[in-house]
Backbone as CSV, one residue per row, in Angstrom:
resi,resn,N_x,N_y,N_z,CA_x,CA_y,CA_z,C_x,C_y,C_z
1,MET,2.895,-8.221,-25.183,1.584,-8.475,-25.785,1.360,-9.966,-25.987
2,ALA,2.414,-10.663,-26.411,2.288,-12.109,-26.587,1.988,-12.782,-25.256
3,GLU,2.626,-12.306,-24.189,2.396,-12.903,-22.872,0.975,-12.637,-22.396
4,PHE,0.443,-11.452,-22.680,-0.928,-11.172,-22.274,-1.894,-12.088,-23.026
5,GLY,-1.601,-12.357,-24.314,-2.424,-13.302,-25.064,-2.411,-14.679,-24.426
6,ASN,-1.249,-15.108,-23.906,-1.159,-16.390,-23.203,-2.004,-16.383,-21.934
7,LEU,-1.998,-15.237,-21.227,-2.785,-15.141,-20.000,-4.276,-15.284,-20.295
8,LEU,-4.713,-14.740,-21.417,-6.121,-14.850,-21.780,-6.557,-16.300,-21.952
9,GLU,-5.661,-17.121,-22.439,-5.993,-18.537,-22.630,-5.939,-19.312,-21.329
10,ARG,-5.093,-18.879,-20.399,-4.929,-19.599,-19.132,-6.024,-19.257,-18.125
11,ALA,-6.479,-17.990,-18.149,-7.417,-17.522,-17.122,-8.841,-17.996,-17.397
12,GLU,-9.567,-18.280,-16.331,-10.972,-18.673,-16.461,-11.900,-17.468,-16.373
13,THR,-11.455,-16.424,-15.673,-12.242,-15.197,-15.554,-11.311,-14.008,-15.766
14,SER,-11.902,-12.849,-15.963,-11.088,-11.642,-16.120,-10.294,-11.345,-14.849
15,ALA,-10.899,-11.582,-13.679,-10.188,-11.352,-12.421,-8.988,-12.268,-12.293
16,ASP,-9.064,-13.473,-12.883,-7.936,-14.401,-12.829,-6.701,-13.824,-13.511
17,ILE,-6.907,-13.004,-14.529,-5.757,-12.400,-15.218,-4.941,-11.572,-14.232
18,LEU,-5.637,-10.751,-13.449,-4.949,-9.929,-12.449,-4.273,-10.805,-11.410
19,ARG,-4.936,-11.853,-10.970,-4.361,-12.741,-9.958,-3.068,-13.395,-10.478
20,ILE,-3.098,-13.845,-11.723,-1.915,-14.516,-12.293,-0.761,-13.526,-12.421
21,ILE,-1.059,-12.313,-12.872,-0.005,-11.300,-12.988,0.645,-11.070,-11.634
22,ASN,-0.169,-10.948,-10.591,0.372,-10.702,-9.254,1.139,-11.906,-8.713
23,GLN,0.739,-13.097,-9.102,1.415,-14.298,-8.613,2.761,-14.533,-9.291
24,GLU,2.855,-14.195,-10.578,4.010,-14.624,-11.363,5.012,-13.519,-11.687
25,TRP,4.674,-12.268,-11.376,5.623,-11.185,-11.635,5.795,-10.336,-10.385
26,THR,7.010,-9.922,-10.120,7.282,-9.077,-8.959,6.961,-7.627,-9.289
27,THR,6.824,-6.828,-8.248,6.449,-5.425,-8.438,7.546,-4.625,-9.124
28,THR,8.763,-5.123,-9.138,9.879,-4.379,-9.738,10.099,-4.733,-11.209
29,GLN,9.385,-5.713,-11.731,9.580,-6.116,-13.115,8.802,-5.202,-14.061
30,LYS,9.512,-4.653,-15.043,8.864,-3.738,-15.987,7.770,-4.451,-16.778
31,GLN,7.977,-5.743,-17.066,6.973,-6.468,-17.840,5.641,-6.507,-17.095
32,ARG,5.699,-6.613,-15.760,4.465,-6.639,-14.970,3.684,-5.347,-15.163
33,THR,4.374,-4.220,-15.139,3.683,-2.945,-15.320,3.041,-2.869,-16.693
34,GLN,3.722,-3.348,-17.724,3.144,-3.318,-19.062,1.928,-4.238,-19.156
35,LEU,1.997,-5.401,-18.518,0.846,-6.297,-18.498,-0.346,-5.635,-17.811
36,LEU,-0.073,-4.894,-16.737,-1.153,-4.196,-16.037,-1.745,-3.087,-16.905
37,ARG,-0.903,-2.450,-17.712,-1.407,-1.412,-18.616,-2.345,-2.023,-19.668
38,ILE,-1.957,-3.201,-20.177,-2.825,-3.875,-21.148,-4.102,-4.341,-20.453
39,PHE,-3.959,-4.863,-19.229,-5.131,-5.293,-18.452,-6.114,-4.143,-18.287
40,ARG,-5.595,-2.975,-17.969,-6.482,-1.821,-17.768,-7.210,-1.477,-19.056
41,ARG,-6.527,-1.505,-20.173,-7.148,-1.106,-21.439,-8.167,-2.134,-21.913
42,TYR,-7.900,-3.406,-21.701,-8.785,-4.436,-22.234,-9.833,-4.912,-21.234
43,VAL,-9.495,-4.844,-19.953,-10.383,-5.455,-18.953,-11.053,-4.430,-18.054
44,SER,-10.289,-3.451,-17.556,-10.819,-2.600,-16.493,-10.411,-1.138,-16.661
45,PRO,-11.052,-0.412,-17.575,-10.713,1.006,-17.757,-10.982,1.866,-16.530
46,ASP,-11.785,1.364,-15.580,-12.137,2.157,-14.402,-11.067,2.144,-13.318
47,THR,-10.045,1.315,-13.475,-8.976,1.265,-12.470,-7.694,1.843,-13.060
48,SER,-6.956,2.584,-12.248,-5.694,3.153,-12.707,-4.582,2.121,-12.557
49,VAL,-3.530,2.274,-13.346,-2.380,1.376,-13.233,-1.732,1.534,-11.865
50,GLU,-1.714,2.777,-11.344,-1.125,2.996,-10.024,-1.864,2.185,-8.965
51,MET,-3.180,2.081,-9.094,-3.961,1.284,-8.161,-3.640,-0.199,-8.320
52,LEU,-3.507,-0.638,-9.561,-3.259,-2.053,-9.830,-1.851,-2.477,-9.423
53,LYS,-0.918,-1.552,-9.410,0.484,-1.891,-9.137,0.676,-2.531,-7.766
54,LYS,-0.098,-2.097,-6.796,0.075,-2.584,-5.429,-0.615,-3.941,-5.279
55,LYS,0.183,-4.965,-5.031,-0.400,-6.302,-4.894,-1.393,-6.374,-3.742
56,ASN,-1.159,-5.570,-2.718,-2.076,-5.579,-1.572,-3.467,-5.066,-1.940
57,ASN,-3.560,-4.391,-3.090,-4.853,-3.868,-3.525,-5.681,-4.895,-4.293
58,GLU,-5.134,-6.099,-4.525,-5.796,-7.058,-5.403,-7.229,-7.358,-4.962
59,SER,-7.413,-7.716,-3.710,-8.757,-8.069,-3.238,-9.697,-6.880,-3.324
60,MET,-9.202,-5.698,-2.957,-10.025,-4.491,-3.012,-10.454,-4.198,-4.442
61,VAL,-9.508,-4.299,-5.387,-9.817,-4.004,-6.783,-10.877,-4.968,-7.308
62,ILE,-10.693,-6.253,-7.016,-11.644,-7.256,-7.511,-13.008,-7.098,-6.838
63,ASP,-13.008,-6.833,-5.522,-14.277,-6.682,-4.811,-15.031,-5.427,-5.243
64,ASP,-14.292,-4.315,-5.403,-14.952,-3.029,-5.650,-15.157,-2.726,-7.131
65,PHE,-14.298,-3.275,-7.985,-14.377,-2.949,-9.403,-14.629,-4.167,-10.289
66,GLY,-14.574,-5.357,-9.688,-14.712,-6.569,-10.479,-16.009,-6.661,-11.253
67,HIS,-17.083,-6.084,-10.707,-18.368,-6.143,-11.407,-18.353,-5.327,-12.697
68,LYS,-17.330,-4.449,-12.833,-17.197,-3.654,-14.055,-16.167,-4.244,-15.021
69,PHE,-15.477,-5.309,-14.593,-14.529,-5.947,-15.508,-15.283,-6.465,-16.732
70,ARG,-14.705,-6.322,-17.893,-15.294,-6.931,-19.082,-15.167,-8.448,-18.983
71,GLU,-16.198,-9.151,-19.388,-16.176,-10.609,-19.327,-15.030,-11.142,-20.184
72,ILE,-14.458,-12.246,-19.746,-13.268,-12.741,-20.428,-13.553,-13.128,-21.876
73,GLU,-14.778,-13.575,-22.162,-15.111,-13.885,-23.553,-15.058,-12.637,-24.418
74,GLU,-15.542,-11.520,-23.867,-15.494,-10.253,-24.600,-14.054,-9.792,-24.787
75,VAL,-13.239,-9.961,-23.733,-11.827,-9.563,-23.820,-11.124,-10.385,-24.897
76,ARG,-11.368,-11.693,-24.908,-10.741,-12.548,-25.914,-11.178,-12.142,-27.316
77,GLU,-12.467,-11.857,-27.475,-12.972,-11.468,-28.790,-12.311,-10.164,-29.255
78,ASN,-12.224,-9.196,-28.350,-11.582,-7.929,-28.702,-10.104,-8.121,-29.023
79,TRP,-9.465,-8.980,-28.227,-8.032,-9.229,-28.423,-7.771,-9.848,-29.791
80,HIS,-8.532,-10.840,-30.130,-8.295,-11.551,-31.388,-8.767,-10.760,-32.609
81,SER,-9.506,-9.679,-32.384,-9.930,-8.837,-33.506,-8.839,-7.866,-33.935
82,ARG,-7.798,-7.787,-33.107,-6.707,-6.867,-33.397,-5.563,-7.602,-34.083
83,PRO,-4.760,-6.900,-34.920,-3.575,-7.528,-35.515,-2.544,-7.825,-34.446
84,GLN,-1.783,-8.880,-34.639,-0.719,-9.230,-33.703,0.614,-9.313,-34.454
85,PRO,1.618,-8.565,-34.063,1.589,-7.601,-32.948,0.770,-6.365,-33.286
86,ASP,0.208,-5.767,-32.247,-0.682,-4.625,-32.396,0.147,-3.336,-32.305
87,GLU,0.395,-2.715,-33.453,1.252,-1.532,-33.468,0.620,-0.358,-32.719
88,THR,-0.695,-0.257,-32.768,-1.365,0.833,-32.055,-1.178,0.681,-30.547
89,LEU,-1.378,-0.530,-30.044,-1.177,-0.776,-28.621,0.279,-0.549,-28.238
90,ALA,1.197,-0.965,-29.108,2.621,-0.755,-28.836,2.926,0.733,-28.688
91,ALA,2.317,1.562,-29.551,2.533,3.005,-29.455,1.978,3.561,-28.153
92,LEU,0.812,3.056,-27.737,0.219,3.525,-26.479,1.092,3.153,-25.286
93,LEU,1.650,1.951,-25.318,2.520,1.526,-24.225,3.828,2.302,-24.227
94,ASP,4.324,2.639,-25.432,5.616,3.319,-25.533,5.570,4.732,-24.973
95,GLN,4.374,5.323,-24.913,4.297,6.687,-24.406,4.714,6.764,-22.937
96,HIS,4.726,5.609,-22.255,5.133,5.587,-20.842,6.633,5.322,-20.684
97,SER,7.353,5.101,-21.795,8.735,4.627,-21.704,9.675,5.644,-21.072
98,ASP,9.368,6.937,-21.230,10.243,7.953,-20.644,9.629,8.596,-19.410
99,ARG,8.619,7.919,-18.851,7.972,8.480,-17.669,8.976,8.612,-16.527
100,GLY,8.986,9.764,-15.909,9.882,9.998,-14.783,11.184,10.655,-15.151
101,TYR,11.613,10.538,-16.406,12.931,11.041,-16.755,13.002,12.568,-16.743
102,LYS,11.891,13.242,-17.040,11.905,14.691,-16.953,12.069,15.133,-15.507
103,GLY,11.451,14.375,-14.587,11.645,14.661,-13.171,13.080,14.423,-12.754
104,TYR,13.685,13.343,-13.260,15.089,13.084,-12.951,15.967,14.202,-13.488
105,TRP,15.589,14.737,-14.653,16.354,15.834,-15.239,16.307,17.056,-14.329
106,VAL,15.130,17.384,-13.788,15.018,18.522,-12.872,15.900,18.292,-11.649
107,GLU,15.862,17.086,-11.093,16.685,16.784,-9.918,18.169,16.971,-10.233
108,GLU,18.606,16.512,-11.395,20.013,16.650,-11.773,20.398,18.126,-11.891
109,GLN,19.500,18.941,-12.455,19.781,20.378,-12.559,19.912,21.005,-11.173
110,VAL,19.099,20.560,-10.233,19.179,21.084,-8.869,20.521,20.733,-8.238
111,PHE,20.938,19.486,-8.393,22.232,19.077,-7.846,23.352,19.914,-8.449
112,GLN,23.331,20.087,-9.763,24.384,20.860,-10.423,24.375,22.308,-9.944
113,TRP,23.186,22.862,-9.716,23.111,24.246,-9.267,23.713,24.410,-7.875
114,PHE,23.376,23.518,-6.964,23.938,23.620,-5.616,25.449,23.430,-5.642
115,GLU,25.940,22.493,-6.435,27.383,22.259,-6.522,28.116,23.474,-7.071
116,LYS,27.471,24.204,-7.964,28.096,25.381,-8.575,28.018,26.603,-7.669
117,ASN,26.933,26.749,-6.933,26.669,28.001,-6.219,26.897,27.949,-4.717
118,PHE,27.048,26.765,-4.136,27.269,26.658,-2.696,28.682,26.156,-2.435
119,GLY,29.228,26.546,-1.281,30.578,26.161,-0.933,30.717,24.678,-0.641
120,ASN,31.965,24.235,-0.578,32.250,22.820,-0.348,31.807,22.334,1.021
121,GLN,31.531,23.271,1.929,31.108,22.862,3.276,29.672,22.372,3.305
122,PHE,28.953,22.534,2.198,27.585,22.025,2.104,27.592,20.682,1.381
123,ASN,26.719,19.793,1.831,26.642,18.459,1.242,25.195,18.137,0.900
124,LEU,24.949,17.882,-0.393,23.600,17.571,-0.852,23.485,16.072,-1.070
125,GLU,22.502,15.455,-0.412,22.314,14.007,-0.519,20.937,13.690,-1.088
126,GLY,20.889,12.595,-1.851,19.654,12.145,-2.479,19.985,11.456,-3.786
127,PRO,19.017,10.813,-4.407,19.276,10.100,-5.658,19.443,11.070,-6.825
128,ARG,20.464,10.841,-7.621,20.639,11.616,-8.848,20.154,10.737,-9.995
129,GLY,18.925,10.984,-10.416,18.332,10.114,-11.424,17.500,9.035,-10.760
130,PRO,17.232,7.943,-11.482,16.417,6.869,-10.910,17.047,6.313,-9.642
131,GLY,16.242,6.046,-8.678,16.739,5.494,-7.423,15.768,5.776,-6.300
132,ARG,16.006,5.148,-5.198,15.125,5.283,-4.037,15.218,6.687,-3.476
133,ASP,14.066,7.285,-3.197,14.042,8.594,-2.557,14.726,8.519,-1.196
134,ILE,15.119,9.672,-0.697,15.682,9.740,0.641,14.515,9.947,1.616
135,TYR,14.394,9.066,2.599,13.256,9.111,3.523,13.648,9.857,4.798
136,LEU,12.779,10.761,5.216,13.129,11.644,6.318,13.259,10.913,7.641
137,ASP,12.567,9.782,7.811,12.737,9.042,9.062,14.105,8.360,9.118
138,ASP,14.815,8.276,7.980,16.194,7.788,7.977,17.188,8.906,8.269
139,VAL,16.751,10.157,8.068,17.639,11.312,8.244,17.508,11.892,9.644
140,PHE,16.277,12.017,10.121,16.020,12.669,11.405,15.637,11.646,12.465
141,ASP,16.207,11.815,13.644,15.886,10.929,14.767,14.421,11.105,15.166
142,ASP,13.718,9.972,15.296,12.336,9.964,15.784,11.373,10.730,14.878
143,TYR,11.726,10.892,13.603,10.775,11.534,12.696,9.587,10.598,12.518
144,PRO,8.359,11.087,12.716,7.198,10.187,12.827,6.606,9.706,11.512
145,ASN,7.061,10.232,10.369,6.452,9.874,9.092,7.501,9.357,8.108
146,GLU,7.086,8.432,7.240,7.977,7.942,6.188,7.856,8.853,4.963
147,THR,8.283,10.095,5.134,8.136,11.082,4.073,9.295,10.988,3.088
148,PRO,9.029,10.689,1.811,10.108,10.658,0.827,10.438,12.056,0.333
149,ALA,11.712,12.363,0.213,12.166,13.649,-0.317,13.160,13.383,-1.445
150,ASP,13.389,14.398,-2.258,14.320,14.240,-3.373,15.751,14.567,-2.978
151,PHE,15.913,15.472,-2.013,17.267,15.774,-1.560,17.215,16.421,-0.180
152,VAL,18.306,16.282,0.551,18.482,16.932,1.845,19.839,17.617,1.826
153,LEU,19.869,18.887,2.191,21.102,19.670,2.192,21.626,19.788,3.614
154,PHE,22.867,19.364,3.804,23.530,19.446,5.103,24.475,20.644,5.094
155,GLY,24.503,21.374,6.209,25.300,22.585,6.297,26.715,22.345,6.781
156,PRO,27.467,23.424,7.030,28.862,23.315,7.456,29.062,22.521,8.739
157,SER,28.057,22.504,9.611,28.163,21.752,10.860,27.639,20.327,10.713
158,ASP,27.365,19.922,9.473,26.844,18.590,9.152,25.415,18.363,9.635
159,ASP,24.745,19.431,10.031,23.342,19.312,10.409,22.464,19.468,9.164
160,PRO,21.366,18.739,9.094,20.452,18.925,7.969,19.780,20.292,8.063
161,GLU,19.908,21.064,7.005,19.365,22.421,7.006,18.147,22.581,6.097
162,LEU,18.072,21.759,5.064,17.022,21.974,4.063,16.556,20.639,3.500
163,VAL,15.245,20.515,3.353,14.643,19.356,2.694,14.044,19.842,1.379
164,GLY,14.341,19.125,0.285,13.921,19.599,-1.019,13.110,18.593,-1.808
165,PHE,12.232,19.144,-2.646,11.383,18.339,-3.517,11.461,18.930,-4.917
166,ALA,11.853,18.119,-5.894,11.983,18.563,-7.278,10.945,17.842,-8.128
167,ARG,10.169,18.606,-8.893,9.095,18.015,-9.687,9.048,18.649,-11.072
168,TYR,8.727,17.806,-12.051,8.443,18.307,-13.391,6.952,18.116,-13.632
169,ASP,6.259,19.212,-13.860,4.818,19.171,-14.083,4.553,19.375,-15.566
170,SER,4.219,18.304,-16.257,4.013,18.397,-17.700,2.588,18.773,-18.051
171,ASP,1.618,18.107,-17.466,0.232,18.367,-17.863,-0.739,18.161,-16.716
172,ARG,-0.273,18.358,-15.492,-1.163,18.107,-14.373,-2.253,19.160,-14.285
173,GLY,-3.372,18.728,-13.784,-4.505,19.617,-13.580,-5.611,18.836,-12.898
174,GLY,-6.631,19.511,-12.454,-7.775,18.825,-11.857,-7.405,18.029,-10.628
175,ALA,-7.845,16.764,-10.589,-7.634,15.924,-9.414,-6.153,15.667,-9.176
176,GLN,-5.366,15.484,-10.265,-3.928,15.263,-10.099,-3.281,16.458,-9.420
177,GLU,-3.686,17.643,-9.845,-3.156,18.857,-9.234,-3.504,18.911,-7.759
178,ASP,-4.746,18.590,-7.414,-5.178,18.617,-6.015,-4.400,17.622,-5.180
179,ASP,-4.131,16.428,-5.742,-3.363,15.423,-5.016,-1.963,15.931,-4.701
180,ARG,-1.327,16.545,-5.701,0.037,17.015,-5.508,0.100,18.117,-4.470
181,THR,-0.729,19.160,-4.637,-0.663,20.284,-3.711,-1.144,19.891,-2.318
182,GLY,-2.123,18.996,-2.231,-2.559,18.525,-0.924,-1.457,17.773,-0.206
183,GLY,-0.714,16.967,-0.953,0.420,16.267,-0.360,1.491,17.228,0.112
184,ASN,1.718,18.298,-0.638,2.709,19.295,-0.235,2.309,19.988,1.061
185,GLU,1.020,20.254,1.214,0.561,20.879,2.452,0.883,19.999,3.652
186,ASN,0.659,18.705,3.534,0.969,17.787,4.635,2.464,17.757,4.917
187,VAL,3.270,17.804,3.854,4.721,17.811,4.024,5.151,19.036,4.824
188,VAL,4.614,20.196,4.465,4.968,21.433,5.172,4.579,21.331,6.644
189,LYS,3.372,20.861,6.911,2.915,20.736,8.298,3.802,19.776,9.090
190,ASN,4.071,18.594,8.514,4.796,17.561,9.258,6.241,17.970,9.533
191,ILE,6.919,18.492,8.524,8.323,18.877,8.708,8.429,20.043,9.681
192,THR,7.549,21.025,9.540,7.616,22.196,10.413,7.278,21.826,11.847
193,ARG,6.278,20.994,12.031,5.911,20.564,13.383,7.080,19.825,14.044
194,TYR,7.699,18.916,13.294,8.850,18.189,13.842,9.985,19.152,14.178
195,SER,10.251,20.105,13.286,11.329,21.055,13.502,11.096,21.886,14.755
196,GLU,9.846,22.292,14.969,9.520,23.060,16.177,9.739,22.225,17.427
197,GLU,9.296,20.967,17.390,9.415,20.093,18.557,10.872,19.792,18.896
198,GLN,11.723,19.704,17.861,13.118,19.330,18.076,14.048,20.525,18.189
199,GLY,13.521,21.726,18.087,14.356,22.921,18.167,15.263,23.085,16.958
200,LEU,14.773,22.686,15.801,15.551,22.788,14.565,14.996,23.926,13.699
201,ASP,15.712,24.230,12.650,15.259,25.245,11.700,15.374,24.691,10.293
202,ILE,14.578,23.676,10.027,14.624,23.008,8.732,13.850,23.843,7.707
203,LYS,14.528,24.187,6.627,13.863,24.888,5.530,13.336,23.864,4.528
204,ILE,12.314,24.266,3.792,11.691,23.389,2.799,11.722,24.104,1.455
205,LEU,12.252,23.420,0.439,12.362,24.011,-0.894,11.633,23.138,-1.911
206,PHE,10.684,23.741,-2.611,10.005,23.070,-3.708,10.541,23.649,-5.014
207,VAL,11.165,22.800,-5.832,11.636,23.228,-7.148,10.732,22.573,-8.182
208,ASN,9.966,23.379,-8.871,9.005,22.868,-9.847,9.261,23.498,-11.204
209,ASP,9.137,22.680,-12.241,9.318,23.182,-13.586,8.380,22.446,-14.523
210,GLY,8.222,22.996,-15.721,7.384,22.351,-16.715,6.138,23.149,-17.031
211,PRO,5.518,22.894,-18.188,4.343,23.652,-18.625,3.108,23.449,-17.758
212,GLY,3.100,22.384,-16.953,1.960,22.163,-16.076,1.753,23.276,-15.074
213,LEU,2.818,24.065,-14.816,2.681,25.185,-13.891,1.714,26.235,-14.412
214,LEU,1.474,26.232,-15.721,0.587,27.221,-16.319,-0.855,26.761,-16.362
215,LEU,-1.123,25.524,-15.949,-2.475,24.981,-16.022,-3.251,25.278,-14.750
216,GLY,-4.475,25.735,-14.915,-5.349,25.917,-13.768,-4.727,26.798,-12.707
217,SER,-4.847,26.377,-11.471,-4.382,27.191,-10.346,-3.117,26.621,-9.721
218,MET,-2.376,25.784,-10.472,-1.239,25.092,-9.873,-0.208,26.059,-9.305
219,TRP,0.199,27.056,-10.101,1.219,27.971,-9.587,0.686,28.749,-8.392
220,ASP,-0.579,29.125,-8.421,-1.168,29.816,-7.267,-1.090,28.944,-6.019
221,ASP,-1.328,27.632,-6.189,-1.266,26.719,-5.045,0.156,26.623,-4.512
222,TYR,1.139,26.572,-5.410,2.533,26.533,-4.964,2.904,27.821,-4.235
223,ALA,2.500,28.954,-4.787,2.810,30.234,-4.150,2.171,30.319,-2.772
224,ARG,0.962,29.753,-2.657,0.278,29.756,-1.367,1.075,28.989,-0.320
225,LEU,1.745,27.906,-0.732,2.587,27.160,0.208,3.648,28.063,0.812
226,GLU,4.303,28.851,-0.060,5.353,29.730,0.448,4.783,30.821,1.345
227,ASN,3.658,31.380,0.958,3.054,32.449,1.758,2.559,31.951,3.109
228,SER,2.365,30.646,3.218,1.772,30.101,4.439,2.778,29.802,5.534
229,ALA,4.073,29.743,5.188,5.061,29.302,6.180,6.365,30.065,6.025
230,GLU,6.969,30.411,7.145,8.199,31.196,7.142,9.409,30.408,6.621
231,ASN,9.330,29.089,6.652,10.486,28.253,6.310,10.372,27.620,4.931
232,VAL,9.473,28.109,4.082,9.221,27.490,2.780,9.542,28.458,1.647
233,LYS,10.172,27.908,0.583,10.332,28.660,-0.655,9.967,27.756,-1.826
234,VAL,9.395,28.390,-2.858,9.010,27.688,-4.082,9.698,28.372,-5.244
235,CYS,10.363,27.574,-6.102,11.117,28.142,-7.219,10.974,27.275,-8.465
236,THR,11.149,27.910,-9.614,11.489,27.165,-10.821,13.008,27.102,-10.878
237,LEU,13.549,26.360,-11.832,15.006,26.280,-11.959,15.625,27.655,-12.188
238,LYS,14.974,28.478,-13.006,15.523,29.795,-13.316,15.456,30.743,-12.127
239,MET,14.589,30.459,-11.172,14.422,31.339,-10.020,15.408,31.039,-8.903
240,LEU,16.130,29.926,-8.997,17.027,29.543,-7.905,18.078,30.613,-7.622
241,ASN,18.670,31.167,-8.680,19.732,32.153,-8.484,19.286,33.342,-7.656
242,GLY,18.073,33.804,-7.872,17.612,34.995,-7.185,16.938,34.741,-5.852
243,ARG,16.633,33.468,-5.543,15.805,33.234,-4.372,16.430,32.340,-3.308
244,VAL,17.421,31.549,-3.658,18.004,30.616,-2.693,19.469,30.985,-2.466
245,SER,19.829,31.194,-1.214,21.196,31.582,-0.864,21.667,30.797,0.351
246,GLU,22.978,30.824,0.581,23.526,30.167,1.768,22.960,30.809,3.029
247,ASP,22.802,32.128,3.000,22.265,32.818,4.183,20.868,32.324,4.522
248,TRP,20.020,32.141,3.486,18.671,31.652,3.763,18.696,30.218,4.281
249,VAL,19.534,29.385,3.687,19.613,27.991,4.117,20.037,27.900,5.583
250,LEU,20.915,28.793,6.010,21.422,28.762,7.387,20.613,29.642,8.338
251,SER,19.543,30.240,7.848,18.734,31.131,8.677,17.887,30.336,9.675
252,ASP,17.244,31.054,10.586,16.457,30.417,11.650,15.013,30.925,11.641
253,PRO,14.278,30.671,10.572,12.912,31.226,10.486,11.942,30.640,11.489
254,ILE,12.191,29.411,11.921,11.247,28.774,12.846,11.463,29.263,14.271
255,SER,12.706,29.243,14.709,12.985,29.663,16.086,12.789,31.167,16.281
256,GLU,12.841,31.925,15.194,12.687,33.375,15.307,11.244,33.831,15.079
257,SER,10.349,32.906,14.833,8.954,33.266,14.575,8.047,32.678,15.645
258,ASP,7.064,33.467,16.058,6.096,32.976,17.039,5.025,32.101,16.393
259,ASP,4.773,32.324,15.117,3.723,31.584,14.417,4.248,31.253,13.020
260,VAL,4.908,30.098,12.896,5.612,29.758,11.665,4.642,29.535,10.511
261,ILE,3.535,28.828,10.776,2.584,28.481,9.729,1.277,29.243,9.922
262,ASP,0.796,29.826,8.847,-0.543,30.408,8.819,-1.475,29.333,8.282
263,GLU,-2.164,28.664,9.175,-2.998,27.520,8.802,-4.076,27.921,7.800
264,GLN,-4.646,29.085,7.955,-5.723,29.511,7.059,-5.212,29.669,5.626
265,THR,-4.025,30.289,5.494,-3.441,30.456,4.168,-3.045,29.110,3.585
266,LEU,-2.461,28.236,4.396,-2.007,26.939,3.924,-3.172,26.119,3.393
267,GLU,-4.305,26.216,4.021,-5.464,25.418,3.617,-6.345,26.121,2.602
268,GLY,-5.859,27.250,2.074,-6.574,27.905,0.988,-7.566,28.954,1.409
269,GLY,-7.534,29.348,2.673,-8.456,30.381,3.135,-8.022,31.750,2.652
270,SER,-8.908,32.694,2.688,-8.599,34.056,2.229,-8.183,34.918,3.409
């Protein structure tokens, strides 16, 4: 907060604040993200922090949203009207402090489950906790997309048999829900298409947990993913025991099916 106050004195315009943040802090610095959160609250409520995080978006944000930025005089007036340090702002920023950790917890539970229930001939790779996702173009030869996954399961012959995605859904709904499920549809299409072209039988596992599954049509959308493709399963953590087995992981649903994906079902058709 003190640093943001310094930026207010240095900048000539509200857009300059964003420019200085991008010039002086790297994308990996936590302080930069907090500065962007304060920038959004004081200067530009119409832009998301995720949008602001990408330095390449700077010109686009200023060109498309700059006319809605609050004037720097107004920002300074609002800033100085608040107590320093601002305990209310600190509380708002702190709510993001554990962001992602519930997702890491789900991933850790998945790793522990596979280690307990699958034989030593299986090898599960991916980040346990914070860390870079495993990218499928690093795993598969000539894979055409930079698709990030949470884990990849290799079978007894050391071939990749399953690609997995673990998510904790706390309160998603509306547009966020559509973004997530729409992205999953593309993942199913891309992995299955590649598997067909390469003569592979890659299974796809979505492990989702959290109260967000009860909001809106999210669970229906996840179930639709499974109904749309022979090589897909969707589970909560508690469902793993009854739904995922070594036999299924080693099965050949793609090579044994004439029509692996039902496009109409995948895209929400009746």
